[in-house]
C-alpha positions as CSV (number, residue, x, y, z in Angstrom):
1,M,89.5,149.4,144.4
2,W,93.0,150.7,145.2
3,L,92.1,151.7,148.8
4,L,90.5,148.4,149.6
5,D,93.4,146.6,147.8
6,K,95.9,148.5,150.0
7,F,94.0,147.6,153.2
8,L,93.7,143.9,152.4
9,A,97.3,143.6,151.2
10,K,98.4,144.9,154.6
11,V,96.0,142.8,156.7
12,I,95.7,139.3,155.1
13,K,98.8,137.2,155.9
14,E,97.5,133.9,157.1
15,G,95.3,132.0,154.6
16,Q,94.1,133.3,151.3
17,L,91.4,135.7,150.3
18,K,90.4,136.2,146.7
19,V,88.3,139.2,145.6
20,T,86.6,139.7,142.2
21,D,85.7,143.4,141.6
22,H,82.5,144.5,139.9
23,D,84.4,144.8,136.6
24,G,85.7,141.2,136.7
25,K,89.2,142.0,137.8
26,E,90.6,139.5,140.3
27,Y,92.8,140.2,143.4
28,S,94.5,137.7,145.7
29,Y,95.8,138.3,149.3
30,G,97.8,136.1,151.6
31,E,98.9,132.5,150.9
32,A,96.8,129.4,150.9
33,V,97.2,127.1,153.8
34,S,97.6,123.4,152.9
35,G,94.2,121.7,152.8
36,D,92.2,125.0,153.1
37,T,90.0,126.4,150.4
38,P,90.6,130.2,149.7
39,I,87.8,132.4,150.7
40,C,86.3,134.0,147.5
41,I,84.2,137.1,147.5
42,R,82.6,139.1,144.7
43,L,81.8,142.8,144.7
44,T,78.7,143.4,142.5
45,H,78.5,147.2,142.6
46,K,81.0,149.7,141.4
47,K,80.8,151.6,144.7
48,A,81.3,148.6,146.9
49,A,85.1,148.6,147.3
50,N,85.3,152.3,148.2
51,H,82.3,152.0,150.5
52,I,84.0,149.2,152.4
53,A,87.4,150.7,152.5
54,R,86.4,154.2,153.7
55,Y,84.8,152.8,156.8
56,P,85.2,149.0,157.1
57,Q,82.7,148.4,159.9
58,M,79.8,150.4,158.4
59,G,80.7,149.8,154.8
60,A,81.2,146.0,154.9
61,G,78.0,145.5,156.8
62,E,76.0,147.6,154.4
63,A,77.6,146.1,151.3
64,F,76.7,142.6,152.5
65,M,73.1,143.7,153.4
66,W,72.6,145.4,150.0
67,G,74.0,142.4,148.0
68,W,77.1,144.4,146.9
69,L,79.3,141.9,148.6
70,V,78.7,138.2,147.9
71,I,80.7,135.3,149.5
72,E,81.2,132.3,147.3
73,E,80.4,128.8,148.5
74,P,81.6,126.7,150.3
75,H,82.2,129.7,152.6
76,D,79.7,132.1,154.1
77,L,79.7,135.4,155.9
78,R,80.8,134.0,159.2
79,D,83.8,132.3,157.6
80,M,84.8,135.6,156.0
81,I,84.4,137.8,159.1
82,L,86.3,135.3,161.4
83,F,89.0,135.0,158.7
84,V,89.6,138.7,158.4
85,T,89.4,139.5,162.1
86,R,91.7,136.6,162.9
87,N,94.3,138.2,160.6
88,T,93.8,141.7,162.0
89,A,94.1,140.4,165.6
90,K,97.5,139.2,164.8
91,I,98.9,142.5,163.6
92,G,97.2,144.8,166.1
93,D,94.7,147.6,165.9
94,S,97.0,150.2,164.4
95,A,97.1,148.3,161.1
96,I,93.3,148.5,160.6
97,Q,92.7,152.1,161.5
98,S,92.0,153.3,158.0
99,Q,90.3,156.4,159.5
100,G,92.2,159.5,160.5
101,A,92.3,160.8,164.1
102,F,89.7,163.5,163.3
103,A,87.3,161.0,161.7
104,R,87.6,158.7,164.7
105,L,86.9,161.6,167.1
106,V,83.8,162.4,165.1
107,Q,82.6,158.8,165.4
108,K,83.4,158.7,169.1
109,T,81.5,161.9,169.7
110,K,78.5,160.6,167.8
111,A,78.6,157.4,169.8
112,K,78.6,159.4,173.1
113,L,75.6,161.4,171.9
114,D,73.7,158.3,170.9
115,G,74.3,157.0,174.4
116,I,72.1,159.6,176.0
117,N,69.0,157.5,176.8
118,L,66.3,159.7,178.1
119,R,63.0,158.0,178.9
120,T,61.5,158.6,175.5
121,S,64.6,157.6,173.5
122,A,65.2,154.6,175.8
123,R,61.8,153.2,175.1
124,A,62.2,153.8,171.3
125,N,65.6,152.1,171.4
126,A,64.3,149.1,173.3
127,E,61.4,148.8,170.8
128,H,63.8,149.0,167.9
129,T,65.7,146.0,169.2
130,Y,63.3,143.9,171.2
131,N,59.9,144.5,169.7
132,L,60.5,142.6,166.5
133,T,58.2,139.7,165.8
134,R,58.1,137.0,168.4
135,E,58.6,134.5,165.6
136,L,62.0,135.9,164.8
137,Y,63.4,135.3,168.2
138,E,61.7,131.9,168.4
139,R,63.8,130.9,165.4
140,F,67.3,131.4,166.8
141,L,67.1,131.6,170.6
142,D,66.7,128.7,173.0
143,E,63.2,127.7,173.9
144,D,63.3,129.9,177.0
145,R,64.2,132.9,174.8
146,Q,67.4,133.9,176.7
147,Y,68.8,136.7,174.6
148,T,72.1,136.9,176.5
149,M,75.3,134.8,176.9
150,A,74.9,131.1,177.6
151,Y,77.2,129.4,180.1
152,Y,79.3,126.6,178.5
153,R,80.8,124.5,181.3
154,E,82.7,122.1,179.0
155,D,85.9,123.0,177.2
156,D,84.3,121.6,174.0
157,P,81.1,123.7,173.5
158,T,79.7,121.1,171.1
159,Q,79.1,118.8,174.0
160,T,76.5,121.2,175.5
161,S,73.2,122.2,173.8
162,L,72.2,125.8,173.7
163,E,69.2,125.0,175.9
164,Q,71.4,123.4,178.5
165,A,74.0,126.2,178.5
166,Q,71.2,128.7,179.0
167,M,69.9,126.7,182.0
168,D,73.4,126.6,183.4
169,K,73.7,130.4,183.0
170,K,70.5,130.9,185.0
171,A,71.8,128.6,187.7
172,H,75.2,130.4,187.8
173,L,73.5,133.8,188.2
174,A,70.9,132.7,190.7
175,A,73.6,131.2,192.9
176,K,75.3,134.5,193.1
177,M,72.1,136.2,194.3
178,H,72.1,134.1,197.6
179,L,68.3,133.9,197.5
180,K,65.9,132.7,200.2
181,P,62.2,131.8,199.9
182,G,59.8,134.7,200.3
183,M,62.2,137.4,199.1
184,K,61.2,140.2,196.8
185,V,63.2,140.4,193.6
186,L,63.4,143.2,191.0
187,D,64.5,142.0,187.5
188,I,65.5,145.0,185.4
189,G,65.4,144.4,181.7
190,C,63.5,141.2,182.2
191,G,63.4,140.2,178.5
192,W,60.9,137.4,177.8
193,G,60.6,136.6,181.5
194,G,62.7,133.4,181.6
195,F,65.0,134.4,184.5
196,A,62.2,135.8,186.6
197,L,60.1,132.6,186.2
198,Y,63.2,130.5,186.9
199,L,63.9,132.4,190.2
200,N,60.3,131.9,191.3
201,K,60.3,128.2,190.5
202,M,63.6,127.5,192.2
203,Y,63.2,129.7,195.3
204,D,59.5,130.6,195.7
205,V,60.3,134.3,195.6
206,E,58.2,137.2,194.3
207,V,59.6,138.8,191.2
208,L,58.8,142.1,189.5
209,G,60.2,142.2,186.0
210,V,60.4,145.5,184.1
211,A,61.3,146.3,180.5
212,L,60.5,148.8,177.8
213,A,59.5,146.6,174.9
214,P,55.7,146.1,174.9
215,D,55.7,142.6,173.3
216,Q,58.3,141.3,175.7
217,I,56.1,142.4,178.7
218,A,52.9,141.0,177.0
219,F,54.7,137.7,176.3
220,S,56.1,137.4,179.8
221,N,52.7,138.0,181.5
222,E,51.2,135.4,179.2
223,R,53.9,132.9,180.4
224,A,53.2,133.7,184.1
225,E,49.5,133.3,183.6
226,A,49.9,130.0,181.8
227,L,52.1,128.7,184.6
228,G,49.7,129.8,187.3
229,V,52.2,132.1,189.0
230,S,50.9,135.5,187.9
231,D,50.2,136.3,191.6
232,K,53.9,136.1,192.4
233,V,55.7,137.0,189.1
234,K,54.6,140.2,187.5
235,F,55.9,142.1,184.5
236,E,55.4,145.8,183.9
237,L,56.2,148.0,180.9
238,C,58.2,150.4,183.0
239,D,61.5,152.3,182.9
240,Y,63.6,151.1,185.9
241,R,64.0,154.8,186.9
242,D,60.3,154.8,187.7
243,V,60.3,151.7,189.9
244,E,59.5,152.4,193.6
245,G,59.6,150.2,196.7
246,Q,62.2,148.0,198.4
247,F,63.6,144.7,197.2
248,D,65.8,142.0,198.8
249,R,67.5,141.3,195.5
250,I,68.0,143.0,192.2
251,S,69.1,141.4,188.9
252,S,70.0,143.0,185.6
253,V,70.9,140.7,182.8
254,G,71.9,142.3,179.5
255,L,70.7,145.7,180.7
256,L,73.7,147.9,181.3
257,E,74.6,147.8,177.6
258,H,71.5,149.9,177.0
259,V,71.8,152.4,179.9
260,G,74.5,154.6,178.4
261,T,77.6,155.8,180.4
262,I,76.1,159.2,181.0
263,H,73.3,157.5,182.9
264,Y,75.4,155.1,185.1
265,P,75.2,157.5,188.1
266,Q,71.5,157.5,187.8
267,F,71.4,153.7,187.5
268,F,73.6,153.1,190.6
269,E,71.9,155.8,192.7
270,H,68.4,154.6,192.0
271,T,69.1,150.8,192.4
272,N,70.9,151.6,195.7
273,R,67.7,153.3,196.9
274,L,65.6,150.3,195.8
275,L,67.7,147.7,197.5
276,K,67.3,146.8,201.2
277,P,70.4,147.4,203.4
278,D,71.2,143.7,203.5
279,G,70.4,143.1,199.8
280,V,72.4,141.8,196.9
281,M,72.4,143.0,193.3
282,I,73.8,141.0,190.4
283,S,74.6,142.4,187.0
284,H,75.4,140.4,183.9
285,C,76.4,142.4,180.8
286,C,78.7,142.4,177.8
287,G,82.0,144.2,178.5
288,R,85.4,145.3,177.3
289,A,88.5,143.5,178.6
290,G,90.4,146.8,178.1
291,P,89.8,150.5,178.5
292,P,86.6,152.4,177.5
293,G,85.8,152.7,173.9
294,F,82.8,153.4,171.7
295,T,80.2,151.5,169.8
296,D,80.7,151.2,166.0
297,A,78.3,153.1,163.8
298,W,76.8,150.1,162.0
299,T,75.7,148.5,165.3
300,R,74.3,151.8,166.6
301,K,72.4,152.4,163.4
302,Y,71.0,148.9,162.7
303,I,70.9,146.8,165.9
304,F,71.4,148.6,169.2
305,P,70.7,152.3,169.0
306,G,71.9,154.0,172.2
307,G,73.9,150.8,173.1
308,Y,77.4,150.8,174.6
309,I,79.5,147.9,176.0
310,P,81.2,149.1,179.1
311,A,84.7,148.6,180.4
312,L,85.0,147.2,184.0
313,S,86.6,150.5,185.1
314,E,83.5,152.4,184.1
315,L,81.2,150.1,186.1
316,V,83.2,149.9,189.3
317,T,84.2,153.6,189.6
318,Q,80.6,154.7,189.1
319,S,79.1,152.2,191.5
320,E,81.6,153.2,194.2
321,R,80.2,156.8,194.2
322,F,76.8,155.6,195.3
323,G,77.6,153.3,198.2
324,W,78.0,150.0,196.4
325,Q,80.7,147.5,197.4
326,V,81.8,145.1,194.7
327,M,82.1,141.6,196.2
328,D,82.6,139.4,193.2
329,V,83.7,140.0,189.6
330,E,83.8,137.2,186.9
331,A,85.0,137.7,183.4
332,M,83.2,135.3,181.0
333,R,85.6,135.1,178.1
334,F,84.5,132.9,175.2
335,H,81.0,131.8,176.3
336,Y,79.3,134.5,174.2
337,S,81.2,133.5,171.1
338,H,79.9,130.0,171.4
339,T,76.4,131.3,172.0
340,L,76.5,133.6,169.0
341,E,77.8,130.8,166.8
342,E,74.7,128.7,167.7
343,W,72.4,131.7,167.1
344,Y,74.0,132.2,163.7
345,K,73.5,128.6,162.7
346,R,69.9,128.6,163.8
347,T,69.3,131.8,161.9
348,V,70.7,130.2,158.7
349,M,68.6,127.1,159.3
350,H,65.4,129.3,159.3
351,R,66.4,131.6,156.4
352,E,63.3,131.0,154.4
353,E,61.0,131.7,157.3
354,I,62.9,134.9,158.3
355,T,63.0,136.3,154.8
356,E,59.2,135.7,154.6
357,M,58.7,137.6,157.8
358,Y,60.9,140.5,156.7
359,D,63.1,140.4,153.5
360,E,66.5,139.4,152.3
361,V,68.1,142.7,153.4
362,F,66.9,142.1,157.0
363,Y,68.1,138.5,156.9
364,R,71.6,139.5,155.8
365,M,71.7,142.3,158.3
366,W,70.9,139.8,161.1
367,L,73.6,137.5,159.9
368,F,76.1,140.3,159.8
369,Y,75.2,141.3,163.4
370,L,75.6,137.8,164.8
371,A,78.8,137.0,162.9
372,G,80.3,140.4,163.7
373,A,79.4,140.0,167.4
374,E,80.9,136.6,167.5
375,Q,84.2,137.7,166.2
376,S,84.3,140.5,168.9
377,F,84.1,137.8,171.6
378,R,86.2,135.2,169.8
379,N,89.0,137.3,168.2
380,G,88.5,140.7,169.9
381,T,88.6,141.8,173.5
382,M,84.9,141.6,174.4
383,V,83.8,139.5,177.4
384,N,80.8,139.3,179.7
385,W,81.0,140.8,183.2
386,Q,79.1,139.2,186.1
387,I,79.4,141.6,189.0
388,Q,77.9,141.2,192.5
389,Y,77.2,144.3,194.5
390,V,76.2,144.7,198.1
391,K,75.6,147.6,200.5
392,D,76.7,145.5,203.5
393,R,79.5,142.9,203.3
394,S,77.7,140.6,205.8
395,A,75.0,140.0,203.2
396,I,76.8,137.1,201.7
397,P,78.8,134.1,203.0
398,M,82.4,134.3,204.0
399,T,83.8,132.5,200.9
400,R,82.5,132.2,197.4
401,E,82.2,128.4,197.7
402,Y,78.5,128.9,198.2
403,I,78.2,130.0,194.5
404,H,79.6,126.7,193.3
405,H,77.5,124.5,195.7
406,E,74.3,126.3,195.0
407,S,74.9,126.3,191.2
408,E,75.5,122.6,191.4
409,R,72.3,122.1,193.4
410,L,70.2,124.0,190.9
411,R,71.7,122.1,188.0
412,S,70.9,118.8,189.7
413,I,67.2,119.6,189.7
414,G,67.0,118.8,186.0
415,E,68.3,119.8,182.5
416,I,65.2,121.6,181.1
417,P,62.4,121.9,183.7
418,S,58.8,121.0,182.7
419,W,57.6,124.4,183.7
420,R,59.0,125.8,180.4
421,F,56.2,127.8,178.6
422,D,55.2,126.8,175.1
423,E,53.0,129.5,173.6
424,R,51.7,127.2,170.9
425,E,50.4,124.7,173.4
426,A,48.9,127.6,175.5
427,A,47.1,128.9,172.4
428,E,45.5,125.5,171.9
């Protein structure tokens, strides 16, 4: 316990954390704030403290998953993670680097190797993340199954439902694509088809969606068939590197996090070949508001194998090499933290159903993923990048006012369109 004790004593300054070790010995850190209840945790295994202290990100996640770390009511995992990271954010990264330089170099090297996503490994990675049961995602996502950041237009996110915020996200992205009826659109990493179907509904465009998770593609095609638009909106189980043809517009929403930095040249070269000379490509992805880094080991192992969140510098410098011109960059700061908070709450709400689908270890793993991701966007330096690329600057209007006006027009059409697919109704 001495190493974890040393770490927590250095970090916890604002608020109070109480730890009871497996042997019953109690430790206290920080000072209680008037009116606040201290966060109390129990370590139930003799190896728990050392496992957490040696590598906090991997160790804490696994200890919680395995039941070695228990948070006492009235607090929960999310409270604990936000509490600790709020404290570490105030004292800087140097105070929480319990690893030596060599150990960090090893982790960085492993992360780089994990980011090599050849066709076979890319498909396996996608299936690991996105081919879980449909029912799982149904429990915590909005009804359109948007598994990316929602767009909260109000300063107070509680004034906007997750469903509305996801509709507003689609409107915001679509407005940046400067679409016209009859265009051909490629949606790379199409998820469960919601954005592709939205574009077809709002603009009468043809859309080809591609992804590597079989159940996502099957579900998306079911949606298109049920809506009667399968002649115009098609979904294929396909690596984007194998797509051929020419498109007026390309969208990639939540895709670049899975490409891997070593493959950025291939991504920008191939998409440049696919886009018509007067075309527009829009990319929405998680990003770093600082310099390049590496994905922590717990996330690589349990949630997003092969995943990496890029810095803006990595995206822009690579795109420039292949003839792209960046016309618009927007940093979405706290939107994802609000989204993840809602996903966490919905997951907790459906605990019994999720543990029945999987087990308690999976359920706790999922909670740790959502709470950990939220803190990165709330207390850390993670953002979402929305980047607009063109090959010819005349492809878009003179000023970006068209984005505001078009987004407003799309939002005025309705909160949650009646075209939304309900698989349970379709099954009946």
